C-alpha positions in Angstrom: 97.6 112.3 66.7 100.1 110.2 64.5 101.5 112.2 61.6 100.6 111.1 58.7 104.7 109.7 57.6 104.5 107.5 60.5 101.4 106.0 59.3 103.0 105.5 56.0 105.4 103.0 58.1 102.8 100.5 59.1 99.5 100.9 56.7 99.9 99.8 53.3 100.1 102.2 50.8 97.7 104.8 50.0 95.6 104.6 52.8 97.5 106.8 55.3 95.9 109.8 54.5 92.7 108.3 54.7 93.0 106.9 58.5 94.8 110.1 59.2 91.3 111.6 58.1 89.3 108.9 60.6 91.4 109.9 63.3 90.5 113.3 63.3 86.9 112.7 63.3 86.9 112.5 67.1 89.5 113.7 69.6 91.1 110.6 70.4 95.0 109.1 71.5 96.2 106.8 69.2 99.1 104.9 70.4 101.5 102.3 68.3 102.7 100.2 71.2 104.8 96.6 71.5 103.7 93.8 70.3 100.9 92.3 73.6 100.5 88.6 73.6 96.5 88.6 73.8 95.5 91.3 71.7 96.4 93.3 68.5 94.7 96.3 69.4 92.0 98.5 72.0 89.7 101.2 72.5 89.9 102.3 75.9 87.7 105.0 77.6 89.2 106.4 81.1 86.2 107.0 83.2 87.6 109.4 85.1 89.1 111.6 82.7 87.0 110.8 79.8 90.3 110.4 77.5 89.5 107.8 74.8 92.4 105.7 73.4 93.2 103.1 70.5 96.4 101.5 70.5 97.7 99.3 67.7 100.6 96.6 68.5 103.5 97.5 66.3 104.6 94.6 64.5 101.4 93.4 62.6 101.2 93.3 59.0 100.4 96.5 56.9 96.9 95.4 55.8 96.0 93.5 59.3 97.3 97.0 60.7 94.5 98.8 58.7 92.1 96.0 59.8 93.0 96.2 63.5 92.8 100.2 63.4 89.6 100.9 61.5 88.2 97.9 64.1 89.1 99.9 67.0 87.9 102.9 65.3 84.4 101.5 65.0 84.7 101.0 68.5 85.1 104.8 68.9 82.3 105.9 66.3 79.6 103.7 68.2 81.1 104.8 71.8 80.4 108.4 70.5 76.9 108.0 69.1 75.7 105.0 71.7 78.3 105.2 74.7 77.6 101.6 76.2 74.2 100.9 75.2 75.2 98.3 72.6 76.8 95.1 72.3 80.8 95.8 71.8 80.5 93.9 68.5 76.6 93.8 67.3 75.3 95.2 64.3 75.9 98.5 65.3 79.2 98.2 65.2 79.5 95.5 61.9 77.7 98.4 60.4 80.2 100.9 61.4 83.1 98.8 60.8 81.8 97.8 57.1 80.8 101.6 56.3 84.5 102.6 57.4 86.2 100.5 54.8 83.6 101.2 51.9 85.7 104.4 50.7 89.3 102.3 50.4 88.0 99.0 48.9 89.6 98.8 45.6 92.4 98.7 43.7 93.1 102.1 44.1 94.1 101.4 47.5 95.0 98.0 48.1 95.5 95.1 45.9 93.6 92.8 44.3 94.3 89.8 46.8 93.9 92.0 49.4 90.1 93.2 48.4 89.1 89.8 47.8 90.1 88.8 51.3 88.6 92.0 52.3 84.9 91.6 50.7 84.8 87.9 51.8 85.7 89.7 55.4 83.1 92.0 55.7 79.9 89.8 54.5 80.2 89.0 58.4 82.8 90.6 60.5 83.8 88.8 63.4 84.5 90.3 66.8 88.4 89.7 66.2 90.3 89.3 62.9 92.2 85.9 64.0 88.5 84.6 64.6 88.3 85.0 60.3 89.8 81.4 59.5 90.9 83.0 55.9 92.4 86.4 57.6 93.9 84.3 60.1 95.6 82.4 57.5 96.9 85.5 55.7 98.7 86.8 58.5 99.5 83.8 60.1 103.2 84.3 61.5 105.8 81.2 60.7 106.0 79.3 63.6 103.6 80.7 65.9 100.8 78.6 67.8 98.0 80.4 69.2 96.4 79.1 72.6 93.2 78.1 70.6 95.3 75.8 68.0 96.3 73.8 70.9 94.3 70.2 71.2 92.8 69.3 74.4 94.8 67.3 76.7 98.0 68.3 74.5 100.8 70.6 76.9 102.5 73.9 76.1 104.4 76.0 77.0 103.9 79.9 78.1 106.2 82.2 79.1 108.7 79.2 80.5 105.5 77.4 82.5 104.1 74.5 81.3 100.0 73.9 80.9 97.3 72.0 79.9 94.2 73.3 78.7 90.9 72.2 80.9 87.7 74.0 79.4 86.9 76.2 76.7 85.2 79.5 77.7 83.9 82.2 75.0 87.4 84.0 74.3 89.7 82.6 77.2 90.6 78.7 78.2 91.0 77.6 81.5 94.2 76.2 82.0 96.1 74.6 84.5 99.6 75.2 85.2 101.6 71.8 85.5 104.4 72.7 88.2 101.5 73.9 90.8 98.6 72.8 90.1 96.6 76.6 90.0 94.5 77.1 87.3 94.6 80.3 85.2 91.9 82.3 82.3 94.2 82.5 79.3 93.2 83.9 76.0 92.9 82.2 73.3 95.0 84.6 71.3 98.0 84.2 73.3 101.0 82.9 71.6 102.4 79.3 72.8 104.8 77.3 72.4 104.1 73.2 71.4 105.4 70.8 73.6 107.3 68.0 72.2 106.1 64.2 73.2 109.8 63.9 75.3 109.1 66.7 77.4 105.2 65.8 77.9 106.8 62.6 79.1 108.9 64.1 81.3 106.7 66.6 82.6 104.1 63.8 83.3 107.2 61.6 84.8 107.4 64.5 86.9 104.0 65.4 88.1 103.5 61.7 89.0 106.4 61.2 91.5 105.7 64.9 92.9 101.9 64.0 93.5 103.1 60.5 95.0 105.7 62.0 97.7 103.1 64.4 98.6 100.5 62.0 99.1 103.5 59.7 101.4 104.2 62.9 103.4 100.6 63.7 104.3 100.1 60.1 105.3 102.8 60.1 107.4 102.1 63.0 109.2 98.6 61.9 109.2 99.9 58.9 111.1 101.7 60.6 113.9 100.2 62.0 117.3 98.3 65.4 116.9 99.2 67.8 119.4 95.4 68.6 119.8 92.2 71.2 118.3 93.5 74.9 118.2 91.9 77.7 116.3 93.9 78.6 113.2 94.4 82.3 115.2 96.8 80.6 117.7 99.0 78.8 115.1 102.3 80.5 114.6 102.7 81.6 110.6 104.9 79.0 108.5 103.4 76.3 111.0 101.8 73.2 109.4 98.5 72.4 110.6 95.1 69.7 109.6 91.6 71.4 108.6 89.1 69.4 107.0 91.5 66.5 106.3 94.0 68.3 104.9 97.0 69.8 105.2 97.8 73.1 105.3 100.5 75.9 106.1 99.7 78.8 107.8 101.1 81.7 105.2 100.0 85.1 106.2 97.6 87.3 109.0 94.6 89.3 107.7 92.3 91.0 109.1 90.2 88.0 110.6 91.7 85.7 107.8 94.9 83.8 107.1 96.3 83.1 104.0 97.3 79.2 104.0 98.6 76.7 101.3 97.1 73.7 100.7 100.3 71.4 101.0 99.1 68.7 98.3 98.2 70.9 95.5 100.0 74.4 96.5 96.8 76.2 96.5 96.0 79.1 98.3 92.8 79.6 100.6 91.4 82.3 103.4 90.6 80.5 106.4 88.9 82.3 109.3 90.7 82.8 112.5 88.6 81.0 114.8 88.4 77.5 112.6 89.3 75.0 114.7 92.5 72.8 113.5 94.6 70.0 114.7 98.6 71.9 114.9 100.8 69.6 113.8 
């Protein structure tokens, strides 16, 4: 359990004592952790041990730290009452979240601006504070862009890799890594960097040249004489082969299947060792 002096470093003035009281209601492991790109905090139940844990990012502004902590505490209280029998952000959670906020929703604990902001927020709490437009604007870090702010068709940089958005799901986005063509599900709250027009043109030029080069390579290979039909299991590791009119490399043997890379896209596939292929 954290000491009140530690909580005072992260929470708005005069709120640490109240939060500590909430944390003591049920046994829970409370951790203040390094920033994560896809979440501000979380509540976990470890099934094997039964341990309950709440983690909160250490880079949040005081009001955001308070909101995130009470958000996760509402999950904890709901879990103690209902276990997994309710919607994580359904009416039970919303009611608990509001109830936990009410005792400090005054200028005795917060500024008038913060009280007004929270009153509007609590009318219909969202699953994430970032989904609340007013809160998001209030907490937005200078220069930070979230994936959900990136327009469709635009490139963005994440951890030094270039992506584009293909499809929006509920909380995540299906994105395509430009260098490999591989697809990834990325949380909408992930902090990303916009790509300039010059960088985008450079990416598009490299992609076009790469696709043309690979197409030429495949066409050249397809015109050569094939050595004949074999089973994939007879193709040496590292060798190239044709399968279903596509060119692959045999990367790794598993039990009955082989991990293979399609040469035109770099995508990985599991192919049965009994598959009939053309060895090059």
